[in-house]
N, C-alpha and C positions, 0 to 999 in steps of 0.2 A: 570272115569266118565268125559266126556268132552262135551262141547257145543260150539257154535260159539262165545259166549260172555265171557267165562271164562275157566280156567283150574283148576282142583282140584288135589292136590298132597297128596298121602298117606305117610306123613313123620312126624317124631317126631320133628317138628319145629313149628314156629308160624309166623304170618305175621300181621303187624299193620293195618289190614283191619277191624276187628271188635273191637268196643270199649270195654274196660275192663268191663264196667258195663252193656253192652247191653244184654237184654234178647232176645234170638233168636227164640223163638216160644211161642205160647200161653201157653203151658204146662211147662214152664220153672220153675226153682227152686224157683222163687218168689212165686209160689203157694204152695211150701213145698214139702217135701219128707217124705213118710210114714215110721214109725218105722218098721224095717225089713231089713234095709241095703240099700246100694246105688243102688241096682237093682230094688228096689220097684218103683211102678209107681207113677205118680203125682196125687195129690188130688185136683181137681178143686174146687176153692172157699174156700179152707181151708188152713191155714198156719200150717204146721205140723212140729214136731221136727225131726231134722236130727239125725240119730244114725247109727253108723257103727258096724256091727256084726262081729267083729274080736276077736278071742279067746284071743290072747296075749294082745290086747288093753284093753279088758274088765277086764282081770286079773290085769293088771297094774293100771287101773283106780280104781279098788276096793282096791288094796293095798295102793294107795294114800289116799283114804278116811280112811282106817283103821289106817294108820300111823298118820294122822292128829287127828283123834279121840283118838288115844292112847296118843298123846301129850297132848290133852285137859284133859284126865283122870289124867295123872301124875301131870300136873300143878295144876289142881283144887283140887284133892283129896289127893295128897301126899304133895304138897308144900303150897298151899294158904289157904285152909280151916283150917288146923291145926295151922296156924300161929297165934300168939297172937296179932299182930298189925292189928287192924280192917281195917284202911285206906290203909295199905300196901296190904292187901288181896283184898280189894274192887277195888282199882285203877288198880292193875296189872291184876286182874281177868277180869275187864271190858275191858281193853286194849287187852289182849291176846285173849279172846273169840270173841271180835269184829273182830279182824284181822283174826281169824280162820274162822268165818262165811263168811267174804269177800273172803278169799282164796277158800273156798269150792264153793261159788257162782260163782266165776270166773272160777273155774274148770268145773262146770256144763255148764256155758254159752259157754265155749270153746268146750266142748264135744258135746253139743246138738245144736250148731249153724252151719248152712250150711257154709262151708269155702269159698264158691264161685265156686261151681261145675257147669260145663258146661252141659247143657242138653244132654242126650245120644241120638244117632240116628238122629241128626238133619241134617246130611249131605245127604239130599235127593235132587232129581232133582228139585222138586217143590220149595224147599227153596232156592236152588242155583239161580233159575230164579228170585225169589223175591228180591234177593240182588241187582239186576240191576248193576252188575259189568261192569267195562269198559273193552273193548277188550284187552286181554293180561294180565289182572290182575290175580294174583295167590293167592289162599287161600289154607290153609293146613288142612287136615283131619287127626284126630287121628285114626289109624287103629285098636286100641284096644277097644275104646268105640264108634267108628263110629260117632264122633262129629267134628264139625268145631272148630278149636282151635283159640281162641282169642289171642291177643298179651299177652305175659308173662304167658300163661297158660302152665302147665305141667301135665302129666298123673301120677296118683298115683296108684301103683299096688295093694295097700291094699284097698283103697276106690273104686278102679275100675272106677274112673272118672277123667276127666281133671279138674284141680283146678286153678282158676285165681290167679295169684300172689302167687303161692304155695311156701312157705318157706321150710317146711319139714313136714314129718308125725311123730307125737309124740305119742308113745304108752301110755304114762302116762296120756294123755287126750283122748286117743282112737279116734283121729281125725287128719286131716291135719290142719296145720296152714296156713291160706290163707287170701285172701282179706277181708273177712267178719268177721273173728273171731280172727284176730291177736291181736287186742286191749285187748280182754279177756285173751289171753294167756300171754301177757305182764303183765297184772294185777295179774294173777295167780302166775307167777314167783316172782313178787314183794312181794305179801303178804306171800307166803311161805318163802321167804328169811327173811322177818320181824319177823314172828312168830318163825322161827328157831333161829334167833339172840336173841329174847326175851326169849325163852326157855333156851338157853345157859346161859344167864345172871341170870335168876331165879334159875337155877340149881347151879350155882356158889355161889349165895347168900345162898341157902339152905344148901349146904355143909359147908360153912363157919359158919353159925349159929349153925348147929347141932354138929359141932366139939367142940364148946365152951360149949355146954350143953349136957345132956343125949339125945341119939337118940330117946328114948321113949317119950320125952317131946316135940319133934318138928315134930312128925309124928304119925298118927294113925296106921301105919303099923309097923311091926317088923323091926329092923335095917337091917337085911339081905335082906328082900324084898324091903325095901326102896332104899337101895344101888343099887340093881340090876335094879330096875325100872328107877332110875336116870341115871345109866351108859348107859342103852339102849337108853334113851331119848337123852343123850348128843351125842352118836354116830349117832343117827338118825338126830339130829339137825345139827351137823357138816357136814354130807353128804349132806343133803338137802340145807343147806345154801351155800355150795360151788357150788353145781350144779345149783341152781336157780339164784344165784348172777351172775355167768358166763353167763347163758342163758339170764338173763335180760339185761346185758350189751351188749350181742351180738344182741339181738332184737332191742334195742335202736339204736345201731350203724347201723343196717340194715335199720331201718326206716329213720334215718337222712340222709342216703346215697341213699335212694330209690333203694335198691338192695336186693333181697331175697338171702337166703343162697344157693339155687340152682343156681341162676344166678352168684353168686360169685364163686362157685366151678367150674362151667362150663366156667367161664370167658367170659360170654356173653356181647357183646358190646351193650350199651343202644341205642335203636332206638325210645325210648319214651321220652316225656318231663319229666325230673326228678324233683321231689319235694324234695328239700334239707332242712335239719335241721328242723326248725319250721314248714315249709310248709309240710314236710313229716309227722311230728307229728300230725298236724292238719288234714291231709288227713286220717290218721289211726284212731285217737281218736275223730275227728269231732269237728268243731268249735274252737274258741279261747281257750287258756289255762284256765281251771277252775277246781273246785273240781269234776265236773261231769266226768272228765277224769279218776278219781279213783273209780268211781261207777260202779260195774259190773251189777247193776240192770237197767242201762240206757236202755230205749227202750223196757223194758219188761212190757207188759200190763197184770197185774195180774187179772184185772176184766174180761179179756177174756180167762183166763186159764180154759180150760174144758177138760174133759176126755170123748172121744167119742168112743164107741165100735161099730165097723162095721163088718158085716159078710163078710170080705174079706180074702184073703190069707195072707195079711200082718198082720192081727190080730188087736191089739189095735192101735189107732192113737191118738196122743196127739195134741190137737189144741191150738195154741198160737195166 
């Protein structure tokens, strides 16, 4: 597609012609994406929850919730409730359950937040002419989703969309990690690492306590069942702590260097103005350092949370 004013190239590249945060048409993702996958249409006037219908991702996300809830069961019912020290149970229970809620909330926000998808099919002749490009300027079109690729956008074969500042696609959150949900992914890895370390510490204390007394006195479960539950919890905690701690450090390093994992692997030379260290953290988490950085509920308007059932092919649509 060519005109006298511009050239369009079908290449898996990008050009700093479109701002990273620019919405390129009236039906952009600022209006939301219906539940039903990335191919669902836009809903004018409603902000809807983004959700990827990927079998592997949905299984991994379900496993994540199951493992966190399993840890809560073991910590609460095997270790804390049978404990004789009331304040020990209360303080550790409040801490662990609060961190678990924050971890699951961060997981939901990561999974159900549009990561920065570029609207599909916007590479039309009419839109090209509306850009008012200078003669000789080149823009790049993604041949897979037929959209104009902004700077630093990459195509995700699972989401079937081009994602702004795409870092990677994570099956554990069933979504891409990109411009708009990276902060929630960082919080998710941080809180999972914290509850994993806490669970390991509580398990060690419980083993030490039960060795000194009879197992029947320190747990409501039989000794064999208690040991099996604790061993599985420890294995789970070690695995999750290692994985999420490494991922958390990698994400912080990428944010402070203003470089996504894809850009690092492809060794792409920066053509954008880089936000280093604290400027990078502020651009991702928003505003100066504060406790709000650790709050996964930031920006969530619960008063506007509705469930709207519409007679469309996409089925239910969740309005936020």
